[in-house]
C-alpha positions in Angstrom: 5.1 -2.5 3.8 1.6 -3.9 4.0 0.9 -6.8 1.7 -1.0 -5.2 -1.1 -0.7 -2.0 0.9 -1.7 0.3 -2.0 -5.1 -1.3 -2.2 -5.9 -1.2 1.5 -4.3 2.0 2.6 -7.4 4.0 2.1 -9.4 1.7 4.3 -6.9 1.9 7.1 -7.0 5.7 6.9 -10.4 6.0 8.6 -9.2 4.0 11.6 -5.9 5.9 11.9 -7.6 9.3 11.5 -9.7 8.6 14.5 -6.6 7.7 16.5 -4.9 10.9 15.4 -7.9 13.0 16.5 -7.9 11.2 19.9 -4.2 12.1 20.3 -4.8 15.7 19.4 -2.7 15.4 16.3 0.4 15.2 18.5 2.3 13.5 15.8 2.6 16.8 13.9 5.5 17.8 16.2 9.1 17.5 14.9 10.1 15.7 18.1 9.3 12.3 19.5 6.8 12.1 22.3 5.8 9.5 24.8 2.5 7.7 24.2 0.9 4.4 24.9 -0.5 1.6 22.7 -3.1 0.7 25.3 -4.5 1.8 28.7 -2.6 0.6 31.7 -5.1 -2.2 32.5 -4.9 -3.5 29.0 -1.1 -3.5 29.0 -1.3 -5.6 32.1 -3.5 -8.2 30.3 -0.5 -9.8 28.4 1.1 -12.2 31.0 3.9 -13.2 28.6 4.8 -9.6 27.7 5.8 -6.7 29.8 5.6 -3.3 28.2 8.4 -0.7 28.7 7.3 2.4 26.9 6.2 3.7 23.4 7.4 6.8 21.5 5.5 8.3 18.6 8.1 9.6 16.1 7.5 12.7 13.8 7.0 12.4 10.1 10.2 14.4 9.6 12.8 16.1 11.7 13.2 19.9 11.8 15.8 19.7 9.0 13.3 18.0 6.8 14.9 14.5 7.1 12.1 11.9 6.5 11.2 9.5 9.3 8.4 7.4 7.8 8.2 4.2 5.9 10.3 2.4 8.6 10.4 -1.4 7.9 12.9 -2.8 10.3 15.5 -1.9 12.9 18.6 -3.3 14.5 20.4 -2.6 17.8 24.2 -2.2 18.0 25.0 -3.1 21.6 28.7 -2.2 21.2 27.9 1.3 20.0 24.6 1.8 21.9 23.1 2.8 18.6 19.8 2.0 16.8 19.7 1.5 13.0 16.4 1.8 11.1 15.8 1.1 7.4 13.0 2.7 5.3 11.3 1.0 2.4 12.5 4.0 0.3 16.1 3.1 0.8 17.1 5.3 3.8 19.2 4.2 6.7 18.7 6.1 10.0 20.9 6.1 13.0 19.7 7.1 16.5 20.4 7.1 20.2 17.8 6.0 22.8 17.3 7.1 26.4 15.9 4.7 29.0 14.9 5.4 32.5 16.5 3.7 35.5 13.7 1.1 35.4 14.3 0.4 31.7 11.4 2.4 30.2 11.9 3.9 26.8 12.0 7.7 27.3 13.5 9.4 24.3 14.9 9.0 20.7 17.7 11.2 19.5 18.3 11.2 15.7 22.0 11.1 14.7 22.1 11.0 10.9 20.5 9.5 7.8 22.1 8.0 4.7 20.7 6.7 1.4 21.6 3.1 0.8 24.3 2.8 -1.8 25.7 0.1 -4.0 29.3 -1.1 -3.8 30.4 1.6 -6.2 28.8 4.3 -4.1 25.8 4.9 -6.4 22.5 5.5 -4.5 20.2 2.6 -5.1 17.6 3.1 -7.7 14.1 3.6 -6.5 12.9 0.2 -7.9 15.8 -1.6 -6.0 15.6 0.3 -2.7 12.7 -1.4 -0.9 14.5 -2.3 2.3 12.3 -4.5 4.4 14.5 -6.6 6.7 17.5 -5.8 8.9 19.8 -7.6 11.3 23.2 -6.8 12.5 26.4 -8.9 12.7 29.2 -8.4 15.2 27.1 -5.8 17.1 27.7 -7.4 20.5 31.2 -8.8 20.3 32.8 -6.1 22.4 34.7 -4.6 19.4 33.6 -1.2 18.3 33.5 -0.4 14.6 33.1 -4.0 13.6 29.3 -4.0 12.8 27.9 -5.2 9.5 24.3 -4.6 8.4 22.4 -7.4 6.7 19.5 -5.9 4.7 16.7 -7.8 2.9 14.9 -6.2 -0.1 11.6 -7.0 -1.7 11.3 -6.9 -5.4 10.2 -8.8 -8.5 10.6 -12.5 -8.0 14.0 -13.8 -8.9 15.4 -10.3 -9.5 15.4 -7.5 -7.0 14.3 -9.8 -4.1 17.7 -10.2 -2.4 19.8 -9.7 0.7 23.1 -7.9 1.0 25.7 -6.7 3.6 26.2 -3.0 4.2 28.6 -0.9 6.2 27.1 1.3 9.0 27.3 4.2 6.6 24.8 2.6 4.2 27.3 1.5 1.5 27.2 -2.1 0.3 30.3 -4.1 1.4 29.7 -7.1 -0.9 27.6 -8.2 -3.8 23.8 -8.9 -3.4 22.7 -12.4 -3.0 19.5 -13.9 -4.4 18.8 -17.3 -2.7 16.5 -19.9 -4.2 14.2 -19.4 -1.3 13.0 -16.1 -2.9 12.5 -17.4 -6.4 8.7 -18.0 -6.0 7.8 -15.0 -3.7 5.3 -12.4 -4.8 6.7 -8.9 -5.7 5.2 -7.4 -2.5 5.5 -10.5 -0.3 9.2 -11.3 -0.4 12.1 -11.2 2.1 10.5 -9.4 5.0 12.5 -10.6 7.9 16.1 -11.8 8.8 17.4 -13.1 12.1 20.5 -14.8 13.4 19.4 -18.2 14.9 21.9 -20.2 17.0 22.8 -23.4 15.3 21.5 -22.4 11.9 23.0 -19.0 11.1 21.0 -16.4 9.2 17.3 -17.3 8.7 15.0 -15.4 6.4 11.2 -15.2 6.4 8.9 -14.6 3.4 6.0 -12.3 4.3 3.2 -14.2 2.5 2.8 -17.7 1.1 5.0 -18.3 -2.0 3.3 -19.1 -5.2 1.5 -22.4 -5.1 1.7 -22.8 -1.3 -1.3 -23.2 1.1 -3.0 -19.9 2.0 -1.8 -20.0 5.7 1.7 -21.2 5.2 4.9 -19.4 4.4 8.6 -20.2 4.1 11.4 -19.8 6.6 14.9 -20.7 5.2 18.5 -20.4 6.0 20.0 -17.8 3.7 22.7 -20.2 2.7 20.0 -22.5 1.3 20.8 -25.5 3.5 17.5 -25.7 5.4 13.8 -24.8 4.9 10.7 -24.8 7.1 7.0 -24.3 6.5 5.8 -21.6 8.9 2.1 -21.6 9.8 0.6 -18.1 9.7 -2.1 -17.1 12.2 -5.7 -17.8 11.3 -6.6 -14.1 10.8 -7.4 -13.1 7.2 -4.4 -11.4 5.5 -1.9 -12.6 8.1 1.6 -11.7 7.2 5.0 -12.4 8.8 6.7 -9.0 9.1 9.7 -9.6 11.4 11.9 -12.2 13.1 14.4 -11.8 16.0 16.4 -14.2 18.2 14.7 -15.4 21.4 17.2 -17.7 23.2 17.6 -20.6 20.9 14.3 -19.9 19.1 12.9 -17.0 17.1 10.4 -14.3 18.0 8.0 -13.6 15.2 6.0 -10.5 14.6 2.8 -11.0 12.5 0.3 -8.4 11.3 -3.2 -9.1 10.0 -5.4 -6.3 8.5 -8.9 -6.9 7.4 -10.8 -3.8 6.2 -12.6 -1.9 7.4 -11.9 -2.3 11.1 -9.6 -5.1 12.3 -5.9 -4.7 12.8 -4.3 -7.6 14.7 -0.6 -7.8 15.8 0.8 -11.1 17.2 4.0 -11.9 19.0 4.9 -15.6 18.7 7.7 -17.8 19.8 8.9 -20.1 17.0 11.0 -23.3 17.5 12.6 -24.7 14.4 13.5 -28.4 14.7 16.2 -30.2 12.7 13.5 -32.5 11.2 11.9 -29.5 9.5 9.0 -29.1 12.0 7.9 -25.8 13.5 6.4 -25.3 16.9 4.6 -22.1 17.8 3.8 -20.5 21.2 1.5 -17.5 21.1 2.8 -14.8 23.4 0.4 -12.0 22.7 -2.5 -11.1 20.4 -3.2 -7.3 20.2 -6.2 -6.0 18.4 -7.6 -2.5 17.9 -11.0 -4.1 18.3 -10.0 -4.9 21.9 -8.9 -1.3 22.6 -5.2 -1.4 21.5 -4.0 1.7 19.7 -1.9 0.0 17.0 -0.4 0.8 13.7 1.5 -1.2 11.0 4.2 -2.8 13.1 6.8 -4.3 10.8 10.2 -4.2 12.5 11.7 -6.0 15.5 15.1 -6.0 17.2 16.5 -7.3 20.5 18.0 -4.7 22.9 18.9 -7.0 25.8 18.0 -10.3 27.3 14.4 -10.9 26.4 14.0 -7.1 25.7 12.9 -5.9 22.3 11.8 -2.9 20.3 9.2 -3.0 17.5 8.5 -0.2 15.0 5.6 0.6 12.7 5.7 1.7 9.1 3.4 4.7 8.5 3.5 4.4 4.7 4.3 8.1 4.7 0.6 8.7 5.3 -0.8 11.5 7.5 -3.4 9.0 8.7 -0.8 6.7 10.3 1.9 6.9 13.0 5.4 5.7 13.4 5.5 4.0 16.8 8.5 2.7 18.6 7.5 0.3 21.3 9.6 -1.4 24.0 8.6 -4.7 25.5 10.1 -7.7 27.3 9.2 -11.4 26.9 8.5 -13.0 30.3 7.2 -16.5 29.3 9.2 -19.7 30.1 11.9 -20.9 27.6 9.6 -23.5 26.1 7.4 -23.8 23.0 4.2 -25.8 22.4 2.5 -26.5 19.2 
């Protein structure tokens, strides 16, 4: 969720309310509908990114199943299935429809499960803040072999953790609490996980750990063998909200919100070197001040070669939207500092 989201949610409400009015309150429907995060000419202004459609999801389905609070998502290539996790401990599964040209056209909900511990008990509210998701064995050609790796925020050194789950939402092994989370803030912990070739699972902390510089946060392998200092963007309140694989690098999603007006979303290519250095290539900077119709984008998943989905967390607020946006990265396979 937003860093310190409870303190800034009321400020964001006024911006989101204007967006809802402009959209005719279309989000009140119990079905997804196609929308856009910018006019056509603005969408064309990002040379490193091609946009392939946006859906606005309802706050709940007709049977009352909640849709909001989505923090991350993962694509199962073998099953053609989308998984989404909520910061209230829900796991959603869905099918997507794309046009012949690859544009995102529709979202079909399949089922929803509460996340459960190994013994089958539903996770307690205080331990259910799922913020990061990546999938293992989701594109190995073997159906029924997928494992979900979910990262949770929580009090430093306790509920901040990661754990493997079955596609039904039941934990398949004990939780792990790596040293890389021991100094994270309670609402700034493990926000992102990705599988990086050559390094394995890499986690990202949303905001600077205690005692770190204001614009620097930690990336680390979940096995504790490596660590990098990731430079956050210069915007006030910049936060790292998602990571995904981009060739042999990472694609990072950052969000910066500065009340009362500025919401900035950045897509950045991240190259992690063996010597501990980090190189960043800015792929796109989207700002509502420039005409983009944005929300709290927090989740990211790869759905094909250089093709991705990102999702926004509406904080279960009527003033915000759950947006599912498709895009492709078109820039060269290089990174510059």
